[in-house]
Every structure is written in structure tokens, then in C-alpha cells.
N, CA, C and O of each residue as an XYZ file, in Angstrom:
828
protein
N      24.241     15.832      8.233
C      22.991     15.149      8.584
C      23.005     14.781     10.065
O      24.025     14.341     10.595
N      21.884     14.963     10.715
C      21.809     14.649     12.136
C      21.992     13.161     12.366
O      21.698     12.345     11.492
N      22.483     12.811     13.556
C      22.728     11.412     13.892
C      21.445     10.609     13.835
O      21.444      9.456     13.405
N      20.321     11.237     14.282
C      19.051     10.517     14.278
C      18.620     10.180     12.850
O      18.087      9.100     12.595
N      18.856     11.124     11.911
C      18.465     10.876     10.529
C      19.312      9.764      9.926
O      18.811      8.945      9.155
N      20.598      9.737     10.278
C      21.453      8.657      9.791
C      20.971      7.315     10.290
O      20.970      6.334      9.547
N      20.560      7.266     11.548
C      20.076      6.009     12.121
C      18.821      5.527     11.407
O      18.643      4.332     11.170
N      17.955      6.477     11.071
C      16.738      6.111     10.358
C      17.073      5.507      9.004
O      16.528      4.466      8.637
N      17.976      6.158      8.250
C      18.323      5.676      6.922
C      19.001      4.315      6.990
O      18.738      3.452      6.152
N      19.872      4.109      7.977
C      20.523      2.818      8.123
C      19.505      1.732      8.398
O      19.604      0.623      7.872
N      18.522      2.059      9.228
C      17.484      1.086      9.529
C      16.658      0.742      8.308
O      16.267     -0.410      8.121
N      16.388      1.753      7.465
C      15.632      1.515      6.247
C      16.402      0.623      5.299
O      15.833     -0.307      4.729
N      17.687      0.888      5.119
C      18.488      0.092      4.207
C      18.618     -1.343      4.697
O      18.524     -2.280      3.905
N      18.832     -1.519      5.991
C      18.950     -2.858      6.538
C      17.629     -3.596      6.436
O      17.599     -4.818      6.295
N      16.533     -2.843      6.508
C      15.218     -3.469      6.428
C      14.962     -4.107      5.083
O      14.072     -4.951      4.970
N      15.726     -3.728      4.039
C      15.525     -4.318      2.733
C      15.880     -5.786      2.730
O      15.568     -6.497      1.774
N      16.533     -6.257      3.791
C      16.841     -7.675      3.877
C      15.606     -8.499      4.184
O      15.658     -9.729      4.172
N      14.499     -7.830      4.458
C      13.267     -8.538      4.771
C      12.778     -9.380      3.608
O      13.256     -9.232      2.483
N      11.832    -10.258      3.875
C      11.340    -11.191      2.873
C      10.368    -10.494      1.931
O       9.585     -9.639      2.344
N      10.432    -10.880      0.649
C       9.469    -10.356     -0.305
C       8.256    -11.270     -0.300
O       8.383    -12.491     -0.402
N       7.098    -10.678     -0.182
C       5.875    -11.450     -0.038
C       5.478    -12.067     -1.377
O       5.646    -11.436     -2.420
N       4.959    -13.277     -1.357
C       4.478    -13.940     -2.570
C       3.057    -13.473     -2.847
O       2.441    -12.834     -1.994
N       2.523    -13.784     -4.038
C       1.181    -13.308     -4.377
C       0.069    -14.032     -3.604
O      -0.907    -14.496     -4.194
N       0.231    -14.121     -2.283
C      -0.787    -14.760     -1.458
C      -1.994    -13.858     -1.254
O      -3.045    -14.312     -0.800
N      -1.847    -12.596     -1.584
C      -2.943    -11.658     -1.425
C      -4.166    -12.125     -2.213
O      -5.292    -12.069     -1.719
N      -3.935    -12.583     -3.433
C      -5.044    -13.053     -4.259
C      -5.748    -14.252     -3.658
O      -6.972    -14.356     -3.733
N      -4.987    -15.160     -3.062
C      -5.576    -16.337     -2.420
C      -6.439    -15.920     -1.233
O      -7.522    -16.466     -1.022
N      -5.957    -14.955     -0.463
C      -6.729    -14.486      0.689
C      -7.998    -13.774      0.239
O      -9.058    -13.921      0.847
N      -7.873    -13.005     -0.829
C      -9.037    -12.310     -1.369
C     -10.096    -13.308     -1.818
O     -11.275    -13.150     -1.503
N      -9.685    -14.323     -2.543
C     -10.625    -15.326     -3.034
C     -11.270    -16.084     -1.876
O     -12.472    -16.353     -1.889
N     -10.451    -16.428     -0.868
C     -10.973    -17.146      0.296
C     -12.019    -16.316      1.031
O     -13.076    -16.827      1.399
N     -11.722    -15.035      1.243
C     -12.664    -14.152      1.941
C     -13.943    -13.967      1.130
O     -15.043    -13.941      1.683
N     -13.788    -13.841     -0.171
C     -14.965    -13.649     -1.041
C     -15.852    -14.890     -1.035
O     -17.066    -14.788     -0.862
N     -15.248    -16.056     -1.224
C     -16.031    -17.292     -1.298
C     -16.662    -17.651      0.039
O     -17.754    -18.217      0.078
N     -15.980    -17.325      1.140
C     -16.541    -17.637      2.459
C     -17.791    -16.821      2.744
O     -18.587    -17.172      3.614
N     -17.957    -15.744      2.015
C     -19.139    -14.885      2.163
C     -20.178    -15.152      1.080
O     -21.199    -14.469      0.995
N     -19.902    -16.143      0.267
C     -20.851    -16.505     -0.781
C     -20.982    -15.459     -1.868
O     -22.046    -15.312     -2.469
N     -19.897    -14.724     -2.127
C     -19.932    -13.657     -3.111
C     -19.207    -14.069     -4.392
O     -18.232    -14.820     -4.354
N     -19.689    -13.576     -5.504
C     -19.034    -13.802     -6.786
C     -18.099    -12.632     -7.082
O     -18.160    -11.595     -6.422
N     -17.241    -12.810     -8.073
C     -16.376    -11.707     -8.483
C     -17.223    -10.535     -8.961
O     -16.865     -9.377     -8.748
N     -18.350    -10.837     -9.610
C     -19.222     -9.763    -10.083
C     -19.805     -8.982     -8.904
O     -19.987     -7.767     -8.988
N     -20.097     -9.686     -7.802
C     -20.581     -8.992     -6.598
C     -19.541     -7.985     -6.099
O     -19.884     -6.875     -5.692
N     -18.264     -8.389     -6.137
C     -17.196     -7.488     -5.692
C     -17.069     -6.308     -6.645
O     -16.813     -5.181     -6.222
N     -17.249     -6.577     -7.930
C     -17.238     -5.484     -8.908
C     -18.322     -4.461     -8.583
O     -18.082     -3.255     -8.635
N     -19.528     -4.957     -8.244
C     -20.629     -4.044     -7.936
C     -20.335     -3.211     -6.693
O     -20.793     -2.074     -6.583
N     -19.576     -3.773     -5.761
C     -19.274     -3.067     -4.518
C     -18.090     -2.101     -4.658
O     -17.995     -1.124     -3.915
N     -17.196     -2.370     -5.603
C     -15.958     -1.591     -5.685
C     -15.776     -0.836     -6.999
O     -14.997      0.114     -7.075
N     -16.490     -1.258     -8.017
C     -16.324     -0.709     -9.371
C     -14.953     -1.046     -9.951
O     -14.495     -0.394    -10.890
N     -14.302     -2.061     -9.394
C     -13.057     -2.569     -9.958
C     -13.426     -3.589    -11.042
O     -14.187     -4.514    -10.761
N     -12.918     -3.452    -12.259
C     -13.311     -4.349    -13.356
C     -13.145     -5.823    -13.006
O     -12.205     -6.209    -12.311
N     -14.071     -6.637    -13.497
C     -14.056     -8.075    -13.218
C     -12.735     -8.702    -13.655
O     -12.175     -9.537    -12.944
N     -12.238     -8.299    -14.825
C     -10.978     -8.849    -15.326
C      -9.831     -8.548    -14.364
O      -8.988     -9.408    -14.108
N      -9.802     -7.342    -13.838
C      -8.749     -6.973    -12.898
C      -8.875     -7.763    -11.600
O      -7.872     -8.193    -11.032
N     -10.098     -7.953    -11.133
C     -10.318     -8.742     -9.920
C      -9.833    -10.176    -10.108
O      -9.211    -10.747     -9.212
N     -10.117    -10.750    -11.264
C      -9.668    -12.116    -11.548
C      -8.149    -12.195    -11.565
O      -7.569    -13.144    -11.036
N      -7.503    -11.204    -12.168
C      -6.045    -11.184    -12.224
C      -5.444    -11.059    -10.832
O      -4.410    -11.661    -10.545
N      -6.089    -10.278     -9.962
C      -5.597    -10.139     -8.587
C      -5.712    -11.471     -7.858
O      -4.772    -11.894     -7.186
N      -6.859    -12.135     -7.987
C      -7.056    -13.417     -7.303
C      -6.081    -14.478     -7.805
O      -5.671    -15.353     -7.042
N      -5.710    -14.407     -9.071
C      -4.784    -15.376     -9.652
C      -3.326    -15.033     -9.364
O      -2.426    -15.787     -9.733
N      -3.089    -13.902     -8.709
C      -1.733    -13.521     -8.364
C      -0.952    -12.912     -9.514
O       0.271    -12.789     -9.442
N      -1.650    -12.531    -10.572
C      -0.981    -11.945    -11.733
C      -0.833    -10.437    -11.601
O      -0.051     -9.815    -12.321
N      -1.581     -9.862    -10.687
C      -1.520     -8.420    -10.436
C      -1.449     -8.180     -8.942
O      -2.263     -8.709     -8.185
N      -0.480     -7.388     -8.512
C      -0.434     -6.923     -7.126
C      -0.982     -5.500     -7.143
O      -0.359     -4.617     -7.731
N      -2.121     -5.256     -6.520
C      -2.785     -3.951     -6.636
C      -2.157     -2.884     -5.756
O      -1.446     -3.202     -4.803
N      -2.416     -1.614     -6.071
C      -1.966     -0.519     -5.213
C      -2.766     -0.496     -3.920
O      -3.806     -1.146     -3.815
N      -2.283      0.251     -2.944
C      -2.929      0.281     -1.631
C      -4.366      0.783     -1.718
O      -5.230      0.300     -0.986
N      -4.636      1.742     -2.599
C      -6.007      2.243     -2.725
C      -6.976      1.154     -3.119
O      -8.102      1.110     -2.623
N      -6.544      0.264     -4.018
C      -7.394     -0.857     -4.437
C      -7.551     -1.867     -3.314
O      -8.633     -2.422     -3.123
N      -6.471     -2.111     -2.563
C      -6.549     -3.039     -1.429
C      -7.562     -2.538     -0.406
O      -8.319     -3.324      0.164
N      -7.573     -1.228     -0.177
C      -8.528     -0.645      0.770
C      -9.958     -0.880      0.306
O     -10.818     -1.257      1.102
N     -10.216     -0.659     -0.981
C     -11.562     -0.871     -1.516
C     -11.982     -2.330     -1.382
O     -13.122     -2.615     -1.016
N     -11.081     -3.245     -1.673
C     -11.393     -4.673     -1.594
C     -11.697     -5.082     -0.150
O     -12.660     -5.802      0.112
N     -10.863     -4.614      0.780
C     -11.079     -4.953      2.183
C     -12.417     -4.410      2.677
O     -13.146     -5.101      3.388
N     -12.733     -3.192      2.305
C     -13.998     -2.591      2.735
C     -15.191     -3.348      2.156
O     -16.209     -3.514      2.828
N     -15.065     -3.807      0.908
C     -16.174     -4.526      0.276
C     -16.451     -5.862      0.955
O     -17.560     -6.390      0.870
N     -15.434     -6.410      1.633
C     -15.569     -7.699      2.304
C     -15.643     -7.554      3.823
O     -15.720     -8.550      4.542
N     -15.619     -6.300      4.315
C     -15.687     -6.018      5.744
C     -14.538     -6.688      6.498
O     -14.743     -7.317      7.536
N     -13.324     -6.539      5.956
C     -12.126     -7.077      6.601
C     -11.072     -5.975      6.652
O     -11.185     -4.964      5.959
N     -10.054     -6.178      7.470
C      -8.947     -5.233      7.551
C      -8.042     -5.408      6.337
O      -7.880     -6.520      5.835
N      -7.451     -4.310      5.865
C      -6.624     -4.419      4.671
C      -5.369     -5.258      4.936
O      -4.841     -5.883      4.016
N      -4.892     -5.278      6.176
C      -3.677     -6.035      6.438
C      -3.916     -7.535      6.393
O      -2.965     -8.305      6.258
N      -5.189     -7.971      6.506
C      -5.462     -9.403      6.323
C      -5.079     -9.814      4.911
O      -4.507    -10.885      4.710
N      -5.387     -8.975      3.937
C      -5.039     -9.282      2.553
C      -3.531     -9.247      2.334
O      -3.004     -9.987      1.504
N      -2.837     -8.389      3.076
C      -1.402     -8.241      2.886
C      -0.602     -9.242      3.712
O       0.348     -9.846      3.215
N      -0.991     -9.415      4.978
C      -0.154    -10.193      5.902
C      -0.801    -11.446      6.460
O      -0.109    -12.295      7.021
N      -2.106    -11.582      6.322
C      -2.760    -12.765      6.867
C      -3.575    -12.472      8.107
O      -4.015    -11.341      8.318
N      -3.777    -13.491      8.931
C      -4.668    -13.400     10.070
C      -4.203    -12.377     11.098
O      -3.007    -12.176     11.308
N      -5.195    -11.727     11.739
C      -4.923    -10.841     12.856
C      -5.074    -11.643     14.147
O      -5.213    -12.866     14.122
N      -5.042    -10.920     15.293
C      -5.320    -11.613     16.532
C      -4.480    -11.194     17.718
O      -4.687    -11.702     18.820
N      -3.521    -10.267     17.525
C      -2.649     -9.842     18.610
C      -3.072     -8.462     19.124
O      -3.538     -7.614     18.363
N      -2.895     -8.258     20.450
C      -3.230     -6.951     21.037
C      -2.127     -5.928     20.803
O      -2.342     -4.728     20.973
N      -0.950     -6.401     20.414
C       0.124     -5.498     20.026
C       0.974     -6.221     18.981
O       0.881     -7.438     18.819
N       1.795     -5.457     18.284
C       2.656     -6.072     17.282
C       3.994     -5.359     17.238
O       4.054     -4.132     17.316
N       5.055     -6.119     17.115
C       6.407     -5.592     16.954
C       6.955     -6.158     15.645
O       6.904     -7.366     15.412
N       7.475     -5.284     14.800
C       8.043     -5.728     13.524
C       9.532     -5.416     13.528
O       9.929     -4.251     13.510
N      10.350     -6.458     13.553
C      11.795     -6.274     13.496
C      12.204     -5.919     12.070
O      11.554     -6.326     11.107
N      13.279     -5.163     11.949
C      13.673     -4.652     10.633
C      13.958     -5.765      9.629
O      13.764     -5.575      8.428
N      14.415     -6.923     10.103
C      14.721     -8.018      9.185
C      13.507     -8.888      8.881
O      13.595     -9.816      8.077
N      12.370     -8.595      9.519
C      11.180     -9.430      9.343
C      10.100     -8.763      8.500
O       9.054     -9.362      8.252
N      10.339     -7.545      8.063
C       9.333     -6.861      7.262
C       9.169     -7.572      5.920
O      10.147     -7.969      5.287
N       7.921     -7.723      5.504
C       7.617     -8.367      4.229
C       7.302     -7.305      3.181
O       6.509     -6.393      3.416
N       7.929     -7.439      2.041
C       7.813     -6.450      0.978
C       6.766     -6.883     -0.041
O       6.776     -8.024     -0.504
N       5.868     -5.975     -0.386
C       4.898     -6.203     -1.451
C       5.225     -5.243     -2.586
O       5.153     -4.026     -2.418
N       5.584     -5.791     -3.736
C       5.937     -4.962     -4.891
C       4.750     -4.864     -5.830
O       4.147     -5.877     -6.186
N       4.420     -3.674     -6.222
C       3.313     -3.427     -7.134
C       3.722     -3.805     -8.547
O       4.680     -3.253     -9.087
N       2.988     -4.762     -9.159
C       3.303     -5.139    -10.531
C       2.073     -5.651    -11.250
O       1.048     -5.951    -10.638
N       2.198     -5.743    -12.565
C       1.142     -6.280    -13.415
C       1.823     -7.202    -14.415
O       2.466     -6.738    -15.356
N       1.679     -8.518    -14.209
C       2.381     -9.472    -15.054
C       1.846     -9.481    -16.477
O       2.560     -9.857    -17.407
N       0.594     -9.070    -16.652
C       0.019     -9.056    -17.995
C       0.758     -8.075    -18.887
O       0.952     -8.329    -20.075
N       1.169     -6.950    -18.310
C       1.839     -5.906    -19.087
C       3.337     -5.896    -18.827
O       4.062     -5.059    -19.364
N       3.805     -6.843    -17.990
C       5.218     -6.914    -17.618
C       5.700     -5.558    -17.107
O       6.774     -5.081    -17.472
N       4.880     -4.957    -16.257
C       5.192     -3.631    -15.754
C       5.331     -3.643    -14.240
O       4.546     -4.273    -13.532
N       6.332     -2.944    -13.767
C       6.444     -2.634    -12.349
C       6.114     -1.152    -12.207
O       6.534     -0.329    -13.021
N       5.357     -0.824    -11.163
C       4.791      0.510    -11.071
C       5.573      1.468    -10.187
O       5.065      2.528     -9.820
N       6.806      1.105     -9.842
C       7.651      2.084     -9.189
C       7.476      2.217     -7.697
O       7.965      3.181     -7.109
N       6.782      1.265     -7.053
C       6.775      1.332     -5.593
C       6.498     -0.026     -4.963
O       5.908     -0.922     -5.567
N       6.945     -0.131     -3.739
C       6.682     -1.325     -2.942
C       6.366     -0.867     -1.528
O       6.808      0.198     -1.096
N       5.596     -1.679     -0.810
C       5.192     -1.266      0.524
C       5.353     -2.412      1.523
O       5.248     -3.590      1.182
N       5.610     -2.019      2.762
C       5.835     -2.969      3.854
C       4.923     -2.599      5.015
O       4.973     -1.470      5.503
N       4.102     -3.521      5.456
C       3.229     -3.259      6.592
C       4.045     -3.190      7.873
O       4.902     -4.039      8.120
N       3.775     -2.174      8.685
C       4.488     -2.000      9.953
C       3.632     -2.413     11.143
O       4.040     -2.232     12.290
N       2.453     -2.966     10.884
C       1.594     -3.405     11.991
C       0.807     -4.654     11.621
O      -0.410     -4.682     11.805
N       1.467     -5.688     11.105
C       0.725     -6.897     10.760
C       0.199     -7.601     12.011
O       0.832     -7.594     13.066
N      -0.962     -8.199     11.860
C      -1.558     -9.063     12.891
C      -2.122     -8.331     14.110
O      -2.662     -8.974     15.010
N      -2.008     -6.998     14.158
C      -2.607     -6.257     15.268
C      -4.116     -6.194     15.066
O      -4.594     -5.719     14.035
N      -4.858     -6.674     16.053
C      -6.309     -6.731     15.931
C      -6.945     -5.391     16.298
O      -6.392     -4.619     17.081
N      -8.111     -5.132     15.719
C      -8.930     -3.944     16.036
C      -8.169     -2.633     15.905
O      -8.409     -1.705     16.677
N      -7.273     -2.542     14.962
C      -6.540     -1.287     14.810
C      -7.332     -0.344     13.903
O      -8.146     -0.771     13.085
N      -7.070      0.937     14.075
C      -7.761      1.964     13.310
C      -6.841      2.661     12.309
O      -7.294      3.458     11.487
N      -5.538      2.350     12.386
C      -4.573      2.933     11.467
C      -3.796      1.821     10.779
O      -3.620      0.737     11.336
N      -3.336      2.095      9.567
C      -2.538      1.144      8.805
C      -1.230      1.831      8.419
O      -1.192      2.573      7.437
N      -0.152      1.590      9.182
C       1.129      2.225      8.862
C       1.946      1.386      7.872
O       2.017      0.162      7.986
N       2.557      2.067      6.906
C       3.369      1.393      5.902
C       4.670      2.149      5.684
O       4.712      3.377      5.756
N       5.728      1.396      5.418
C       6.956      1.965      4.894
C       6.897      1.756      3.387
O       6.801      0.621      2.920
N       6.954      2.834      2.630
C       6.795      2.756      1.186
C       8.065      3.243      0.506
O       8.602      4.296      0.853
N       8.542      2.466     -0.469
C       9.685      2.854     -1.280
C       9.190      3.195     -2.672
O       8.565      2.372     -3.340
N       9.472      4.410     -3.102
C       9.068      4.886     -4.428
C      10.288      4.912     -5.334
O      11.290      5.553     -5.017
N      10.204      4.216     -6.460
C      11.294      4.168     -7.415
C      10.916      4.962     -8.666
O       9.736      5.052     -9.005
N      11.894      5.535     -9.350
C      11.601      6.222    -10.609
C      10.899      5.281    -11.574
O      11.324      4.140    -11.758
N       9.834      5.755    -12.186
C       9.060      4.919    -13.096
C       8.365      5.791    -14.120
O       7.863      6.868    -13.798
N       8.338      5.320    -15.353
C       7.642      6.041    -16.417
C       6.195      5.566    -16.552
O       5.426      6.115    -17.341
N       5.834      4.552    -15.784
C       4.483      4.014    -15.854
C       3.513      4.944    -15.150
O       3.715      5.295    -13.987
N       2.470      5.342    -15.843
C       1.464      6.224    -15.270
C       0.328      5.417    -14.669
O      -0.057      4.375    -15.200
N      -0.195      5.895    -13.581
C      -1.368      5.288    -12.963
C      -2.434      6.345    -12.784
O      -2.144      7.536    -12.676
N      -3.672      5.888    -12.754
C      -4.764      6.812    -12.511
C      -4.759      7.233    -11.042
O      -4.280      6.504    -10.174
N      -5.295      8.406    -10.785
C      -5.440      8.838     -9.410
C      -6.395      7.916     -8.670
O      -7.366      7.417     -9.238
N      -6.105      7.699     -7.396
C      -6.903      6.789     -6.576
C      -7.868      7.580     -5.702
O      -7.566      8.698     -5.285
N      -9.008      7.006     -5.434
C      -9.955      7.568     -4.463
C     -10.520      6.432     -3.633
O     -10.851      5.371     -4.163
N     -10.630      6.650     -2.344
C     -11.216      5.663     -1.441
C     -11.557      6.353     -0.136
O     -11.144      7.489      0.099
N     -12.300      5.678      0.702
C     -12.684      6.259      1.985
C     -11.464      6.422      2.887
O     -10.486      5.685      2.765
N     -11.535      7.398      3.793
C     -10.503      7.527      4.809
C      -9.626      8.753      4.646
O      -9.964      9.699      3.935
N      -8.487      8.709      5.328
C      -7.516      9.790      5.315
C      -6.109      9.196      5.252
O      -5.902      8.030      5.588
N      -5.143     10.013      4.819
C      -3.766      9.552      4.716
C      -2.809     10.606      5.262
O      -2.973     11.803      5.027
N      -1.813     10.133      5.989
C      -0.729     10.987      6.451
C       0.574     10.420      5.895
O       0.816      9.217      5.985
N       1.410     11.277      5.324
C       2.684     10.843      4.753
C       3.803     11.732      5.267
O       3.691     12.958      5.276
N       4.876     11.097      5.693
C       6.091     11.803      6.121
C       7.235     11.304      5.244
O       7.472     10.100      5.152
N       7.936     12.224      4.604
C       9.024     11.854      3.708
C      10.300     11.619      4.519
O      10.795     12.519      5.197
N      10.816     10.407      4.437
C      12.025     10.044      5.162
C      13.286     10.300      4.355
O      14.325     10.677      4.896
N      13.175     10.088      3.044
C      14.362     10.175      2.194
C      13.938     10.473      0.763
O      12.957      9.909      0.280
N      14.661     11.346      0.086
C      14.375     11.640     -1.310
C      13.323     12.723     -1.503
O      13.046     13.512     -0.600
N      12.733     12.743     -2.718
C      11.714     13.714     -3.077
C      10.478     12.990     -3.611
O      10.585     12.008     -4.345
N       9.325     13.489     -3.234
C       8.066     12.844     -3.592
C       7.147     13.839     -4.273
O       7.108     15.018     -3.921
N       6.413     13.343     -5.248
C       5.418     14.143     -5.951
C       4.027     13.669     -5.541
O       3.718     12.481     -5.634
N       3.201     14.592     -5.091
C       1.828     14.275     -4.698
C       0.883     15.048     -5.604
O       0.947     16.274     -5.687
N       0.011     14.323     -6.276
C      -0.977     14.959     -7.143
C      -2.354     14.848     -6.485
O      -2.873     13.751     -6.281
N      -2.922     15.989     -6.164
C      -4.242     16.072     -5.554
C      -5.142     16.883     -6.476
O      -4.931     18.080     -6.672
N      -6.139     16.223     -7.034
C      -6.965     16.842     -8.067
C      -6.040     17.405     -9.162
O      -5.285     16.658     -9.784
N      -6.105     18.711     -9.388
C      -5.289     19.317    -10.440
C      -4.009     19.953     -9.904
O      -3.295     20.636    -10.637
N      -3.725     19.727     -8.634
C      -2.551     20.338     -8.016
C      -1.420     19.317     -7.888
O      -1.661     18.143     -7.609
N      -0.204     19.773     -8.091
C       0.986     18.939     -7.922
C       1.862     19.566     -6.838
O       2.231     20.737     -6.921
N       2.187     18.767     -5.819
C       3.002     19.248     -4.704
C       4.279     18.422     -4.637
O       4.237     17.201     -4.787
N       5.416     19.078     -4.413
C       6.702     18.407     -4.258
C       7.109     18.446     -2.794
O       7.145     19.514     -2.182
N       7.413     17.287     -2.237
C       7.823     17.184     -0.839
C       9.214     16.577     -0.768
O       9.550     15.673     -1.532
N      10.021     17.085      0.162
C      11.366     16.582      0.383
C      11.465     15.945      1.766
O      10.518     15.990      2.551
N      12.618     15.354      2.051
C      12.834     14.711      3.346
C      12.534     15.691      4.473
O      13.029     16.818      4.476
N      11.723     15.255      5.425
C      11.326     16.102      6.543
C       9.967     16.740      6.345
O       9.375     17.233      7.305
N       9.447     16.744      5.094
C       8.123     17.303      4.817
C       7.043     16.259      5.074
O       7.309     15.057      5.076
N       5.822     16.738      5.291
C       4.702     15.821      5.508
C       3.447     16.391      4.866
O       3.374     17.578      4.547
N       2.467     15.526      4.683
C       1.189     15.928      4.105
C       0.085     15.056      4.698
O       0.289     13.877      4.989
N      -1.084     15.663      4.868
C      -2.263     14.966      5.412
C      -3.441     15.359      4.533
O      -3.685     16.546      4.317
N      -4.175     14.370      4.023
C      -5.287     14.688      3.126
C      -6.387     13.634      3.222
O      -6.166     12.513      3.679
N      -7.571     14.027      2.779
C      -8.687     13.084      2.693
C      -8.489     12.192      1.479
O      -8.210     12.676      0.382
N      -8.633     10.891      1.678
C      -8.406      9.939      0.592
C      -9.503      9.972     -0.454
O      -9.355      9.394     -1.531
N     -10.615     10.654     -0.142
C     -11.690     10.791     -1.127
C     -11.306     11.768     -2.229
O     -11.944     11.806     -3.282
N     -10.263     12.560     -1.988
C      -9.746     13.460     -3.015
C      -8.904     12.637     -3.988
O      -8.005     11.920     -3.547
N      -9.162     12.712     -5.292
C      -8.336     11.963     -6.255
C      -6.858     12.284     -6.049
O      -6.452     13.445     -6.090
N      -6.046     11.223     -5.822
C      -4.659     11.463     -5.472
C      -3.726     10.433     -6.105
O      -4.127      9.318     -6.438
N      -2.492     10.840     -6.255
C      -1.439      9.966     -6.772
C      -0.127     10.372     -6.115
O       0.230     11.550     -6.099
N       0.585      9.392     -5.576
C       1.873      9.619     -4.938
C       2.936      8.899     -5.759
O       2.793      7.713     -6.058
N       3.991      9.601     -6.121
C       5.036      8.978     -6.924
C       6.383      9.605     -6.633
O       6.476     10.688     -6.056
N       7.429      8.896     -7.047
C       8.795      9.388     -6.901
C       8.989     10.588     -7.819
O       8.448     10.626     -8.924
N       9.768     11.574     -7.356
C      10.058     12.748     -8.177
C      11.484     12.657     -8.703
O      12.425     12.418     -7.947
N      11.626     12.850    -10.007
C      12.923     12.778    -10.673
C      13.493     11.361    -10.613
O      12.743     10.388    -10.687
N      14.795     11.242    -10.482
C      15.462      9.935    -10.584
C      16.009      9.450     -9.241
O      16.933      8.638     -9.203
N      15.455      9.932     -8.173
C      15.959      9.588     -6.846
C      14.958      8.714     -6.098
O      13.785      9.064     -5.971
N      15.432      7.581     -5.607
C      14.571      6.713     -4.805
C      14.090      7.459     -3.570
O      14.859      8.165     -2.919
N      12.818      7.296     -3.258
C      12.216      8.005     -2.135
C      11.610      7.004     -1.160
O      10.996      6.018     -1.568
N      11.788      7.266      0.125
C      11.188      6.434      1.161
C      10.260      7.293      2.003
O      10.616      8.397      2.413
N       9.063      6.769      2.254
C       8.077      7.525      3.029
C       7.428      6.637      4.080
O       7.332      5.420      3.926
N       6.993      7.274      5.135
C       6.138      6.627      6.128
C       4.715      7.061      5.818
O       4.401      8.251      5.859
N       3.866      6.114      5.511
C       2.468      6.413      5.180
C       1.552      5.752      6.195
O       1.647      4.550      6.443
N       0.667      6.544      6.777
C      -0.314      6.030      7.735
C      -1.693      6.263      7.160
O      -2.080      7.401      6.893
N      -2.437      5.178      6.969
C      -3.779      5.252      6.378
C      -4.827      4.995      7.445
O      -4.678      4.123      8.301
N      -5.885      5.776      7.369
C      -7.036      5.557      8.255
C      -8.246      5.333      7.373
O      -8.522      6.120      6.467
N      -8.961      4.263      7.639
C     -10.191      3.983      6.876
C     -11.335      3.773      7.844
O     -11.203      3.047      8.829
N     -12.452      4.409      7.562
C     -13.633      4.202      8.391
C     -14.151      2.790      8.177
O     -14.121      2.263      7.064
N     -14.621      2.192      9.248
C     -15.155      0.828      9.161
C     -16.469      0.852      8.443
O     -17.092     -0.195      8.259
């Protein structure tokens, strides 16, 4: 393995020492919704996300996938990282490896973890047009529906093997491979086989 690749993997492993984020996302969602005078039903009409699921997210019982976070942010005309990391306001941002905050996808109602967690690599940067994330995919038997939302996605596989489902096609990517696709295409990204996978994902959403 090249020295540069070893350095990347060491940085990823050390980054796991970062803090795991609490379910503050739901509190931020509720605050943004209420400040705009909107009801949960209004958000349902804008996103087609079931009212029950929206309530569970606001109560911190469900941590949604990134596709759902994008839909929620767009419905409220806010950046998705506000829901994940809080207030913006900086012209640049530096994230040290020990300061990354981890968001784990789970559903407490079903006592299920969905096999991935994500870390924002650009919290608090104002007026940004891209949303970069370090995503860890774990083996999981839990199935999720394909996601669709506005924008585009670029993924570079750093470690392991990844399965990408686009419409009826299934693509397998290994370390060093990349993929770029329109997010309006029904898609699902998951770990392949029993090997933990780490990816760099950059999302672009139209305002």
C-alpha cells in the first residue's frame, strides 16, 4: 500500500475519537419549523415525509439518512449542515480529526441501526454550495428504500467495498473507485459483504 494511502487510513481511524453527536438535529428542525410558523403537516406537504416520521425525528427518536436531511433543509430553506452541526457564519472552516462529530443513523422505535454513520467535514461554513461528508458503512441486514432528492452526489471510496444501487442497476466499487450521479435518480449506498467501508461523499443541492 502506498504511503499516502496508509496516512489516509490512519487519519480515518484516529478520527473515530471524535465526539458522537446527540439527537439535537430534531430540536433544530423543530426550532426552524416553528420560527417559520409551519406545522408538521406543512412539512409533510413539502417533503412527502410521513407526519409520524417527522414527529419521531423532532423528538430525537429517529436519526434520518442524508437524503431525508436534504429534503427537510430544502423545505425550510436552510442549509443541511444547520440541522447536523448548528449555526453557520464562518467564511472558512477547518475540522481537526479529533473534533469531527459523528451522526449515527438509527431508529429507536424499531431498535435498528442502519449500518452507517456520517461526519460533516465543513460545519459552520456559510454560503457553501457543497456538503462534504466522511461516511462509514457497516455491514447491515436492514434494508432501506432508495432515496431521491434534488442535487448531485460524488463518492470516492477510501477503504473497503461499496454497493451502489441506481434504479435497477447494482454497481460494486472498491477503494480508489469513484462515482458521480444525479440525486434525482433513485439510489441506495451500502456496505458490500462483511467489510467496513469508508467513503468521501460530496453532495450538491440546488438552492
